[in-house]
MOPAC internal coordinates of N, CA, C and O (Angstrom, degrees):
PM7 1SCF
backbone

  N    0.0000 0     0.00 0     0.00 0    0    0    0
  C    1.4649 1     0.00 0     0.00 0    1    0    0
  C    1.5588 1   106.93 1     0.00 0    2    1    0
  O    1.2310 1   120.73 1   131.24 1    3    2    1
  N    1.3304 1   116.21 1   -48.76 1    3    2    1
  C    1.4117 1   120.66 1  -175.37 1    5    3    2
  C    1.5384 1   110.31 1   -66.52 1    6    5    3
  O    1.2310 1   121.34 1   143.71 1    7    6    5
  N    1.2545 1   115.04 1   -36.29 1    7    6    5
  C    1.5086 1   118.30 1   179.32 1    9    7    6
  C    1.5199 1   108.82 1   -65.61 1   10    9    7
  O    1.2310 1   118.00 1   139.04 1   11   10    9
  N    1.3240 1   121.41 1   -40.96 1   11   10    9
  C    1.4801 1   122.19 1   173.55 1   13   11   10
  C    1.4579 1   115.86 1   -61.05 1   14   13   11
  O    1.2310 1   120.97 1   137.24 1   15   14   13
  N    1.3796 1   115.74 1   -42.76 1   15   14   13
  C    1.4734 1   118.93 1   176.26 1   17   15   14
  C    1.5443 1   110.89 1   -61.21 1   18   17   15
  O    1.2310 1   121.72 1   135.90 1   19   18   17
  N    1.3275 1   114.32 1   -44.10 1   19   18   17
  C    1.5101 1   119.58 1  -175.63 1   21   19   18
  C    1.5675 1   107.43 1   -64.40 1   22   21   19
  O    1.2310 1   120.77 1   133.51 1   23   22   21
  N    1.3526 1   116.13 1   -46.49 1   23   22   21
  C    1.4606 1   117.99 1   179.86 1   25   23   22
  C    1.5211 1   110.96 1   -64.38 1   26   25   23
  O    1.2310 1   120.68 1   142.06 1   27   26   25
  N    1.3440 1   116.31 1   -37.94 1   27   26   25
  C    1.5449 1   116.19 1  -179.48 1   29   27   26
  C    1.5781 1   111.47 1   -68.12 1   30   29   27
  O    1.2310 1   119.67 1   145.77 1   31   30   29
  N    1.3827 1   118.23 1   -34.23 1   31   30   29
  C    1.3651 1   127.43 1   179.69 1   33   31   30
  C    1.5947 1   106.86 1   -64.10 1   34   33   31
  O    1.2310 1   122.67 1   129.55 1   35   34   33
  N    1.2967 1   112.49 1   -50.45 1   35   34   33
  C    1.4863 1   116.02 1  -176.33 1   37   35   34
  C    1.5757 1   107.81 1   -65.68 1   38   37   35
  O    1.2310 1   119.52 1   133.61 1   39   38   37
  N    1.3020 1   118.52 1   -46.39 1   39   38   37
  C    1.4434 1   121.08 1   175.31 1   41   39   38
  C    1.5490 1   113.59 1   -55.65 1   42   41   39
  O    1.2310 1   120.59 1   138.34 1   43   42   41
  N    1.3679 1   116.48 1   -41.66 1   43   42   41
  C    1.4731 1   116.32 1   173.32 1   45   43   42
  C    1.5674 1   115.23 1   -61.00 1   46   45   43
  O    1.2310 1   121.55 1   137.34 1   47   46   45
  N    1.3243 1   114.64 1   -42.66 1   47   46   45
  C    1.4116 1   121.09 1   177.00 1   49   47   46
  C    1.5678 1   112.33 1   -59.36 1   50   49   47
  O    1.2310 1   121.54 1   134.52 1   51   50   49
  N    1.3188 1   114.66 1   -45.48 1   51   50   49
  C    1.4567 1   117.44 1   179.96 1   53   51   50
  C    1.5514 1   112.98 1   -68.20 1   54   53   51
  O    1.2310 1   120.34 1   144.09 1   55   54   53
  N    1.3866 1   116.96 1   -35.91 1   55   54   53
  C    1.3870 1   120.76 1   177.66 1   57   55   54
  C    1.5927 1   111.66 1   -69.44 1   58   57   55
  O    1.2310 1   120.09 1   143.66 1   59   58   57
  N    1.3337 1   117.43 1   -36.34 1   59   58   57
  C    1.3949 1   123.70 1   173.87 1   61   59   58
  C    1.5649 1   112.24 1   -63.82 1   62   61   59
  O    1.2310 1   121.83 1   140.17 1   63   62   61
  N    1.2856 1   114.10 1   -39.83 1   63   62   61
  C    1.4412 1   118.70 1  -179.89 1   65   63   62
  C    1.6410 1   106.08 1   -65.98 1   66   65   63
  O    1.2310 1   122.95 1   137.33 1   67   66   65
  N    1.3189 1   111.96 1   -42.67 1   67   66   65
  C    1.5431 1   117.09 1   177.72 1   69   67   66
  C    1.5381 1   111.09 1   -59.69 1   70   69   67
  O    1.2310 1   118.31 1   142.05 1   71   70   69
  N    1.1991 1   120.83 1   -37.95 1   71   70   69
  C    1.4577 1   124.08 1  -179.09 1   73   71   70
  C    1.5377 1   108.37 1   -65.30 1   74   73   71
  O    1.2310 1   121.39 1   133.04 1   75   74   73
  N    1.3570 1   114.94 1   -46.96 1   75   74   73
  C    1.5277 1   119.41 1   178.84 1   77   75   74
  C    1.5002 1   109.37 1   -63.33 1   78   77   75
  O    1.2310 1   120.82 1   138.17 1   79   78   77
  N    1.2828 1   116.03 1   -41.83 1   79   78   77
  C    1.5044 1   120.17 1   177.75 1   81   79   78
  C    1.3744 1   112.78 1   -60.38 1   82   81   79
  O    1.2310 1   119.58 1   135.16 1   83   82   81
  N    1.4007 1   118.41 1   -44.84 1   83   82   81
  C    1.5086 1   122.30 1   177.14 1   85   83   82
  C    1.4448 1   113.07 1   -61.92 1   86   85   83
  O    1.2310 1   119.63 1   135.61 1   87   86   85
  N    1.4161 1   118.30 1   -44.39 1   87   86   85
  C    1.4343 1   120.43 1   178.81 1   89   87   86
  C    1.5202 1   114.62 1   -59.90 1   90   89   87
  O    1.2310 1   122.59 1   141.82 1   91   90   89
  N    1.3479 1   112.64 1   -38.18 1   91   90   89
  C    1.5151 1   119.69 1  -179.78 1   93   91   90
  C    1.5005 1   107.77 1   -66.32 1   94   93   91
  O    1.2310 1   119.82 1   140.71 1   95   94   93
  N    1.3980 1   117.94 1   -39.29 1   95   94   93
  C    1.4153 1   120.69 1  -178.22 1   97   95   94
  C    1.5008 1   110.56 1   -69.53 1   98   97   95
  O    1.2310 1   120.75 1   145.73 1   99   98   97
  N    1.3128 1   116.16 1   -34.27 1   99   98   97
  C    1.4888 1   122.04 1   177.92 1  101   99   98
  C    1.5176 1   109.14 1   -66.74 1  102  101   99
  O    1.2310 1   120.73 1   140.26 1  103  102  101
  N    1.3452 1   116.21 1   -39.74 1  103  102  101
  C    1.4371 1   121.43 1   177.94 1  105  103  102
  C    1.5421 1   110.47 1   -64.31 1  106  105  103
  O    1.2310 1   120.29 1   134.14 1  107  106  105
  N    1.2589 1   117.05 1   -45.86 1  107  106  105
  C    1.5104 1   119.56 1   179.51 1  109  107  106
  C    1.5396 1   108.46 1   -63.72 1  110  109  107
  O    1.2310 1   118.65 1   144.00 1  111  110  109
  N    1.3436 1   120.17 1   -36.00 1  111  110  109
  C    1.4706 1   119.94 1   177.79 1  113  111  110
  C    1.5075 1   111.91 1   -70.39 1  114  113  111
  O    1.2310 1   118.98 1   147.03 1  115  114  113
  N    1.3141 1   119.54 1   -32.97 1  115  114  113
  C    1.3902 1   120.24 1   177.74 1  117  115  114
  C    1.5314 1   111.93 1   -70.79 1  118  117  115
  O    1.2310 1   121.60 1   146.06 1  119  118  117
  N    1.3318 1   114.54 1   -33.94 1  119  118  117
  C    1.5134 1   118.80 1   179.37 1  121  119  118
  C    1.5591 1   106.42 1   -70.52 1  122  121  119
  O    1.2310 1   119.93 1   141.72 1  123  122  121
  N    1.2962 1   117.73 1   -38.28 1  123  122  121
  C    1.4940 1   120.02 1   179.98 1  125  123  122
  C    1.5559 1   108.83 1   -65.15 1  126  125  123
  O    1.2310 1   122.40 1   134.60 1  127  126  125
  N    1.3548 1   113.00 1   -45.40 1  127  126  125
  C    1.4418 1   119.03 1  -176.17 1  129  127  126
  C    1.5449 1   111.21 1   -62.59 1  130  129  127
  O    1.2310 1   121.19 1   142.90 1  131  130  129
  N    1.3636 1   115.33 1   -37.10 1  131  130  129
  C    1.4408 1   122.33 1  -175.11 1  133  131  130
  C    1.5389 1   108.94 1   -73.69 1  134  133  131
  O    1.2310 1   119.58 1   142.21 1  135  134  133
  N    1.2866 1   118.40 1   -37.79 1  135  134  133
  C    1.4607 1   124.37 1   176.03 1  137  135  134
  C    1.5963 1   111.70 1    90.73 1  138  137  135
  O    1.2310 1   119.59 1   175.34 1  139  138  137
  N    1.2781 1   118.39 1    -4.66 1  139  138  137
  C    1.5304 1   116.26 1   176.64 1  141  139  138
  C    1.5067 1   103.24 1  -147.14 1  142  141  139
  O    1.2310 1   122.06 1   -13.12 1  143  142  141
  N    1.3829 1   113.66 1   166.88 1  143  142  141
  C    1.4353 1   118.21 1  -174.23 1  145  143  142
  C    1.5620 1   108.78 1   -93.67 1  146  145  143
  O    1.2310 1   121.52 1   -54.80 1  147  146  145
  N    1.3700 1   114.70 1   125.20 1  147  146  145
  C    1.4099 1   122.99 1  -178.72 1  149  147  146
  C    1.4687 1   108.08 1  -105.70 1  150  149  147
  O    1.2310 1   116.57 1   -60.95 1  151  150  149
  N    1.3134 1   124.12 1   119.05 1  151  150  149
  C    1.4292 1   125.92 1  -177.91 1  153  151  150
  C    1.4704 1   111.08 1   -68.12 1  154  153  151
  O    1.2310 1   120.01 1   156.80 1  155  154  153
  N    1.3826 1   117.60 1   -23.20 1  155  154  153
  C    1.4610 1   114.41 1  -179.87 1  157  155  154
  C    1.5723 1   110.58 1   -75.64 1  158  157  155
  O    1.2310 1   118.57 1   162.40 1  159  158  157
  N    1.2575 1   120.33 1   -17.60 1  159  158  157
  C    1.5242 1   126.53 1   179.24 1  161  159  158
  C    1.4186 1   108.87 1   -83.23 1  162  161  159
  O    1.2310 1   118.88 1   -84.11 1  163  162  161
  N    1.3486 1   119.75 1    95.89 1  163  162  161
  C    1.4946 1   120.21 1  -177.15 1  165  163  162
  C    1.5068 1   112.93 1   -95.04 1  166  165  163
  O    1.2310 1   120.40 1   -20.13 1  167  166  165
  N    1.2955 1   116.84 1   159.87 1  167  166  165
  C    1.4628 1   124.46 1  -179.29 1  169  167  166
  C    1.4985 1   107.52 1   -77.17 1  170  169  167
  O    1.2310 1   122.47 1   -17.14 1  171  170  169
  N    1.3766 1   112.87 1   162.86 1  171  170  169
  C    1.5515 1   117.49 1   177.49 1  173  171  170
  C    1.5451 1   110.66 1   -71.04 1  174  173  171
  O    1.2310 1   121.02 1   143.31 1  175  174  173
  N    1.3245 1   115.66 1   -36.69 1  175  174  173
  C    1.3951 1   115.67 1  -170.39 1  177  175  174
  C    1.5453 1   107.94 1  -153.99 1  178  177  175
  O    1.2310 1   117.42 1   -54.72 1  179  178  177
  N    1.3286 1   122.52 1   125.28 1  179  178  177
  C    1.4723 1   126.51 1   179.13 1  181  179  178
  C    1.4945 1   108.16 1  -147.54 1  182  181  179
  O    1.2310 1   123.63 1   -28.81 1  183  182  181
  N    1.3989 1   110.64 1   151.19 1  183  182  181
  C    1.5458 1   119.92 1   173.51 1  185  183  182
  C    1.4910 1   107.56 1  -124.26 1  186  185  183
  O    1.2310 1   123.40 1   -48.34 1  187  186  185
  N    1.3906 1   111.09 1   131.66 1  187  186  185
  C    1.5210 1   117.31 1   177.28 1  189  187  186
  C    1.4732 1   107.25 1  -119.97 1  190  189  187
  O    1.2310 1   118.74 1   -16.08 1  191  190  189
  N    1.2945 1   120.00 1   163.92 1  191  190  189
  C    1.4714 1   124.78 1   172.81 1  193  191  190
  C    1.4551 1   106.15 1  -118.96 1  194  193  191
  O    1.2310 1   119.36 1   -54.27 1  195  194  193
  N    1.3116 1   118.82 1   125.73 1  195  194  193
  C    1.4870 1   123.86 1  -178.42 1  197  195  194
  C    1.5609 1   110.54 1   -77.10 1  198  197  195
  O    1.2310 1   123.38 1    -2.71 1  199  198  197
  N    1.3175 1   111.13 1   177.29 1  199  198  197
  C    1.5189 1   118.20 1   174.20 1  201  199  198
  C    1.5609 1   110.95 1   -63.72 1  202  201  199
  O    1.2310 1   120.46 1   149.14 1  203  202  201
  N    1.4048 1   116.73 1   -30.86 1  203  202  201
  C    1.4679 1   120.05 1   177.43 1  205  203  202
  C    1.5115 1   113.53 1   -79.29 1  206  205  203
  O    1.2310 1   117.78 1  -169.61 1  207  206  205
  N    1.2919 1   121.83 1    10.39 1  207  206  205
  C    1.3656 1   126.30 1  -175.98 1  209  207  206
  C    1.5415 1   112.73 1    67.32 1  210  209  207
  O    1.2310 1   118.78 1  -160.52 1  211  210  209
  N    1.3313 1   119.94 1    19.48 1  211  210  209
  C    1.3834 1   126.83 1   177.99 1  213  211  210
  C    1.4808 1   111.91 1   -88.86 1  214  213  211
  O    1.2310 1   118.30 1   -41.63 1  215  214  213
  N    1.3322 1   120.85 1   138.37 1  215  214  213
  C    1.5229 1   122.82 1   175.89 1  217  215  214
  C    1.4676 1   109.68 1   -85.86 1  218  217  215
  O    1.2310 1   121.14 1   -45.55 1  219  218  217
  N    1.3106 1   115.43 1   134.45 1  219  218  217
  C    1.5639 1   118.54 1   169.74 1  221  219  218
  C    1.4739 1   104.30 1  -123.07 1  222  221  219
  O    1.2310 1   121.01 1   -36.01 1  223  222  221
  N    1.3316 1   115.68 1   143.99 1  223  222  221
  C    1.4567 1   120.95 1   171.43 1  225  223  222
  C    1.4803 1   110.31 1  -115.58 1  226  225  223
  O    1.2310 1   120.47 1   -27.33 1  227  226  225
  N    1.2949 1   116.71 1   152.67 1  227  226  225
  C    1.4423 1   123.79 1   176.61 1  229  227  226
  C    1.4516 1   110.92 1  -126.58 1  230  229  227
  O    1.2310 1   122.31 1   -63.78 1  231  230  229
  N    1.3402 1   113.17 1   116.22 1  231  230  229
  C    1.4833 1   117.67 1  -177.60 1  233  231  230
  C    1.4958 1   105.92 1  -117.78 1  234  233  231
  O    1.2310 1   121.87 1   -58.38 1  235  234  233
  N    1.3887 1   114.02 1   121.62 1  235  234  233
  C    1.3950 1   124.48 1  -177.73 1  237  235  234
  C    1.5795 1   114.27 1    52.22 1  238  237  235
  O    1.2310 1   122.46 1  -145.86 1  239  238  237
  N    1.4645 1   112.90 1    34.14 1  239  238  237
  C    1.5043 1   116.25 1   178.61 1  241  239  238
  C    1.4969 1   113.16 1    89.38 1  242  241  239
  O    1.2310 1   118.10 1   172.91 1  243  242  241
  N    1.3406 1   121.22 1    -7.09 1  243  242  241
  C    1.4336 1   122.30 1   178.58 1  245  243  242
  C    1.5094 1   110.06 1  -103.58 1  246  245  243
  O    1.2310 1   121.72 1   -58.66 1  247  246  245
  N    1.3275 1   114.31 1   121.34 1  247  246  245
  C    1.5540 1   118.82 1  -178.73 1  249  247  246
  C    1.4996 1   113.01 1   -70.65 1  250  249  247
  O    1.2310 1   121.95 1   -44.49 1  251  250  249
  N    1.2612 1   113.88 1   135.51 1  251  250  249
  C    1.5482 1   118.79 1   178.75 1  253  251  250
  C    1.5853 1   104.37 1  -130.02 1  254  253  251
  O    1.2310 1   122.19 1   -44.70 1  255  254  253
  N    1.3681 1   113.42 1   135.30 1  255  254  253
  C    1.4650 1   113.25 1   177.94 1  257  255  254
  C    1.5410 1   102.59 1  -138.47 1  258  257  255
  O    1.2310 1   123.08 1   -14.67 1  259  258  257
  N    1.2997 1   111.70 1   165.33 1  259  258  257
  C    1.5403 1   121.77 1   178.93 1  261  259  258
  C    1.5188 1   110.27 1   -55.46 1  262  261  259
  O    1.2310 1   120.52 1   139.45 1  263  262  261
  N    1.3440 1   116.60 1   -40.55 1  263  262  261
  C    1.4560 1   119.59 1  -178.19 1  265  263  262
  C    1.5463 1   107.71 1   -63.25 1  266  265  263
  O    1.2310 1   119.13 1   130.63 1  267  266  265
  N    1.3464 1   119.26 1   -49.37 1  267  266  265
  C    1.4435 1   120.41 1   177.84 1  269  267  266
  C    1.5343 1   115.96 1   -56.30 1  270  269  267
  O    1.2310 1   121.21 1   142.99 1  271  270  269
  N    1.3274 1   115.29 1   -37.01 1  271  270  269
  C    1.4589 1   116.09 1   176.38 1  273  271  270
  C    1.4504 1   112.48 1   -69.54 1  274  273  271
  O    1.2310 1   121.20 1   142.89 1  275  274  273
  N    1.3545 1   115.31 1   -37.11 1  275  274  273
  C    1.5124 1   115.58 1  -177.87 1  277  275  274
  C    1.5197 1   109.00 1   -72.16 1  278  277  275
  O    1.2310 1   117.47 1   148.18 1  279  278  277
  N    1.3147 1   122.41 1   -31.82 1  279  278  277
  C    1.4644 1   124.46 1   176.87 1  281  279  278
  C    1.6108 1   107.94 1   -66.16 1  282  281  279
  O    1.2310 1   121.89 1   134.80 1  283  282  281
  N    1.3140 1   113.99 1   -45.20 1  283  282  281
  C    1.4812 1   117.61 1  -178.85 1  285  283  282
  C    1.5184 1   112.97 1   -62.79 1  286  285  283
  O    1.2310 1   121.56 1   140.09 1  287  286  285
  N    1.3765 1   114.62 1   -39.91 1  287  286  285
  C    1.4972 1   119.49 1   174.14 1  289  287  286
  C    1.4956 1   112.54 1   -63.31 1  290  289  287
  O    1.2310 1   119.82 1   137.45 1  291  290  289
  N    1.3151 1   117.94 1   -42.55 1  291  290  289
  C    1.4464 1   121.05 1   176.94 1  293  291  290
  C    1.4715 1   112.68 1   -62.92 1  294  293  291
  O    1.2310 1   120.90 1   140.42 1  295  294  293
  N    1.3335 1   115.89 1   -39.58 1  295  294  293
  C    1.4722 1   120.69 1   179.74 1  297  295  294
  C    1.5594 1   107.40 1   -65.00 1  298  297  295
  O    1.2310 1   119.34 1   132.16 1  299  298  297
  N    1.3544 1   118.87 1   -47.84 1  299  298  297
  C    1.4248 1   115.82 1  -179.83 1  301  299  298
  C    1.5814 1   115.35 1   -65.15 1  302  301  299
  O    1.2310 1   120.45 1   146.63 1  303  302  301
  N    1.3033 1   116.75 1   -33.37 1  303  302  301
  C    1.4130 1   118.87 1   170.80 1  305  303  302
  C    1.5019 1   116.19 1   -62.54 1  306  305  303
  O    1.2310 1   120.97 1   144.48 1  307  306  305
  N    1.3114 1   115.75 1   -35.52 1  307  306  305
  C    1.4315 1   118.66 1   174.61 1  309  307  306
  C    1.5307 1   113.98 1   -67.98 1  310  309  307
  O    1.2310 1   121.26 1   146.82 1  311  310  309
  N    1.3442 1   115.19 1   -33.18 1  311  310  309
  C    1.4808 1   117.85 1   179.56 1  313  311  310
  C    1.5116 1   108.73 1   -77.82 1  314  313  311
  O    1.2310 1   116.91 1   165.27 1  315  314  313
  N    1.2268 1   123.47 1   -14.73 1  315  314  313
  C    1.4702 1   131.62 1  -178.06 1  317  315  314
  C    1.5769 1   108.89 1    57.52 1  318  317  315
  O    1.2310 1   119.71 1  -161.66 1  319  318  317
  N    1.3227 1   118.16 1    18.34 1  319  318  317
  C    1.4504 1   116.58 1   175.39 1  321  319  318
  C    1.4951 1   109.22 1   -85.29 1  322  321  319
  O    1.2310 1   120.61 1   170.13 1  323  322  321
  N    1.3852 1   116.44 1    -9.87 1  323  322  321
  C    1.4340 1   124.11 1  -174.44 1  325  323  322
  C    1.4670 1   108.44 1   -72.46 1  326  325  323
  O    1.2310 1   118.96 1   146.17 1  327  326  325
  N    1.3637 1   119.59 1   -33.83 1  327  326  325
  C    1.4542 1   127.13 1  -175.99 1  329  327  326
  C    1.5431 1   113.37 1   -95.02 1  330  329  327
  O    1.2310 1   117.93 1  -175.42 1  331  330  329
  N    1.2507 1   121.55 1     4.58 1  331  330  329
  C    1.4713 1   124.73 1  -174.34 1  333  331  330
  C    1.4778 1   109.93 1   -60.78 1  334  333  331
  O    1.2310 1   118.54 1   134.76 1  335  334  333
  N    1.2492 1   120.39 1   -45.24 1  335  334  333
  C    1.4644 1   122.85 1  -176.48 1  337  335  334
  C    1.5668 1   106.38 1   -74.24 1  338  337  335
  O    1.2310 1   121.11 1   144.12 1  339  338  337
  N    1.2710 1   115.48 1   -35.88 1  339  338  337
  C    1.5225 1   118.98 1  -174.72 1  341  339  338
  C    1.6012 1   104.80 1   -69.03 1  342  341  339
  O    1.2310 1   118.81 1   142.61 1  343  342  341
  N    1.2833 1   119.88 1   -37.39 1  343  342  341
  C    1.4288 1   123.16 1   179.66 1  345  343  342
  C    1.5654 1   110.06 1   -69.64 1  346  345  343
  O    1.2310 1   120.21 1   140.29 1  347  346  345
  N    1.3367 1   117.21 1   -39.71 1  347  346  345
  C    1.4466 1   120.14 1  -178.45 1  349  347  346
  C    1.5028 1   107.01 1   -71.22 1  350  349  347
  O    1.2310 1   118.66 1   140.31 1  351  350  349
  N    1.3339 1   120.17 1   -39.69 1  351  350  349
  C    1.4630 1   121.84 1  -179.59 1  353  351  350
  C    1.5590 1   111.47 1   -66.53 1  354  353  351
  O    1.2310 1   121.31 1   146.15 1  355  354  353
  N    1.3175 1   115.09 1   -33.85 1  355  354  353
  C    1.4586 1   118.30 1   176.49 1  357  355  354
  C    1.5026 1   112.22 1   -66.90 1  358  357  355
  O    1.2310 1   122.74 1   133.92 1  359  358  357
  N    1.4373 1   112.35 1   -46.08 1  359  358  357
  C    1.4281 1   114.69 1   179.62 1  361  359  358
  C    1.6007 1   113.04 1   -62.26 1  362  361  359
  O    1.2310 1   121.35 1   142.69 1  363  362  361
  N    1.3104 1   115.02 1   -37.31 1  363  362  361
  C    1.4755 1   120.71 1   178.64 1  365  363  362
  C    1.6079 1   109.27 1   -67.56 1  366  365  363
  O    1.2310 1   120.97 1   141.50 1  367  366  365
  N    1.2656 1   115.75 1   -38.50 1  367  366  365
  C    1.4934 1   121.22 1   179.49 1  369  367  366
  C    1.5527 1   108.99 1   -66.65 1  370  369  367
  O    1.2310 1   120.55 1   139.53 1  371  370  369
  N    1.2981 1   116.56 1   -40.47 1  371  370  369
  C    1.4649 1   119.07 1  -175.56 1  373  371  370
  C    1.5666 1   107.92 1   -74.20 1  374  373  371
  O    1.2310 1   120.97 1   143.83 1  375  374  373
  N    1.3188 1   115.76 1   -36.17 1  375  374  373
  C    1.4583 1   118.40 1   177.99 1  377  375  374
  C    1.5801 1   111.85 1   -63.47 1  378  377  375
  O    1.2310 1   122.09 1   134.96 1  379  378  377
  N    1.3206 1   113.60 1   -45.04 1  379  378  377
  C    1.5422 1   118.14 1   177.74 1  381  379  378
  C    1.5249 1   113.84 1   -69.36 1  382  381  379
  O    1.2310 1   119.99 1   148.36 1  383  382  381
  N    1.4523 1   117.63 1   -31.64 1  383  382  381
  C    1.3809 1   119.96 1   170.09 1  385  383  382
  C    1.5281 1   115.38 1   -63.52 1  386  385  383
  O    1.2310 1   122.36 1   132.61 1  387  386  385
  N    1.2136 1   113.08 1   -47.39 1  387  386  385
  C    1.5385 1   120.58 1   178.61 1  389  387  386
  C    1.5794 1   110.53 1   -63.31 1  390  389  387
  O    1.2310 1   120.68 1   136.70 1  391  390  389
  N    1.3355 1   116.31 1   -43.30 1  391  390  389
  C    1.4920 1   116.39 1   175.93 1  393  391  390
  C    1.5165 1   110.22 1   -64.74 1  394  393  391
  O    1.2310 1   117.62 1   137.54 1  395  394  393
  N    1.3068 1   122.14 1   -42.46 1  395  394  393
  C    1.4778 1   119.56 1   178.25 1  397  395  394
  C    1.4554 1   114.97 1   -64.46 1  398  397  395
  O    1.2310 1   123.22 1   143.08 1  399  398  397
  N    1.3456 1   111.43 1   -36.92 1  399  398  397
  C    1.5478 1   117.67 1   176.73 1  401  399  398
  C    1.5249 1   111.36 1   -63.56 1  402  401  399
  O    1.2310 1   120.85 1   136.13 1  403  402  401
  N    1.3087 1   115.98 1   -43.87 1  403  402  401
  C    1.4976 1   117.72 1  -178.31 1  405  403  402
  C    1.4997 1   111.36 1   -70.43 1  406  405  403
  O    1.2310 1   119.09 1   145.58 1  407  406  405
  N    1.3516 1   119.34 1   -34.42 1  407  406  405
  C    1.4698 1   123.50 1   174.04 1  409  407  406
  C    1.5083 1   110.05 1   -64.87 1  410  409  407
  O    1.2310 1   120.23 1   139.51 1  411  410  409
  N    1.3205 1   117.16 1   -40.49 1  411  410  409
  C    1.5077 1   118.27 1   178.69 1  413  411  410
  C    1.5534 1   109.73 1   -65.69 1  414  413  411
  O    1.2310 1   121.70 1   139.17 1  415  414  413
  N    1.3047 1   114.35 1   -40.83 1  415  414  413
  C    1.4678 1   117.52 1  -179.82 1  417  415  414
  C    1.4639 1   110.58 1   -64.16 1  418  417  415
  O    1.2310 1   119.56 1   143.47 1  419  418  417
  N    1.2907 1   118.45 1   -36.53 1  419  418  417
  C    1.4746 1   122.75 1  -175.15 1  421  419  418
  C    1.5190 1   109.05 1   -72.81 1  422  421  419
  O    1.2310 1   120.27 1   138.12 1  423  422  421
  N    1.4312 1   117.10 1   -41.88 1  423  422  421
  C    1.4209 1   122.36 1   175.22 1  425  423  422
  C    1.5452 1   111.63 1   -60.84 1  426  425  423
  O    1.2310 1   122.38 1   133.35 1  427  426  425
  N    1.3019 1   113.04 1   -46.65 1  427  426  425
  C    1.5037 1   120.54 1  -178.61 1  429  427  426
  C    1.4625 1   112.15 1   -61.34 1  430  429  427
  O    1.2310 1   118.68 1   144.04 1  431  430  429
  N    1.4301 1   120.12 1   -35.96 1  431  430  429
  C    1.4378 1   127.15 1  -179.42 1  433  431  430
  C    1.4808 1   109.45 1   -68.52 1  434  433  431
  O    1.2310 1   118.67 1   144.52 1  435  434  433
  N    1.3367 1   120.14 1   -35.48 1  435  434  433
  C    1.4260 1   118.49 1  -175.50 1  437  435  434
  C    1.4907 1   116.65 1   -89.02 1  438  437  435
  O    1.2310 1   120.10 1   180.00 1  439  438  437

């Protein structure tokens, strides 16, 4: 089961990379077809280094930086919706563990 999930995850990453690569190639083709550089026509994915030596990425024309990601993570942690699945998974795990332990004690006692 874990092997299937791992292979599926790797396949998904490879296909996503292929989509970004195809979009970049299409962008380059449109620039060549147009014959001049249009600033409105943005690339699919690019990375720049600022004056402060911070890296910024641009995905589909939307700027993403480490600072933005940290702020979003902090906001999610404050909302506590970030850990909802984690808490539900822990409760389910504890319930299964307790049920298995009580079943083991019952079998051991008989």
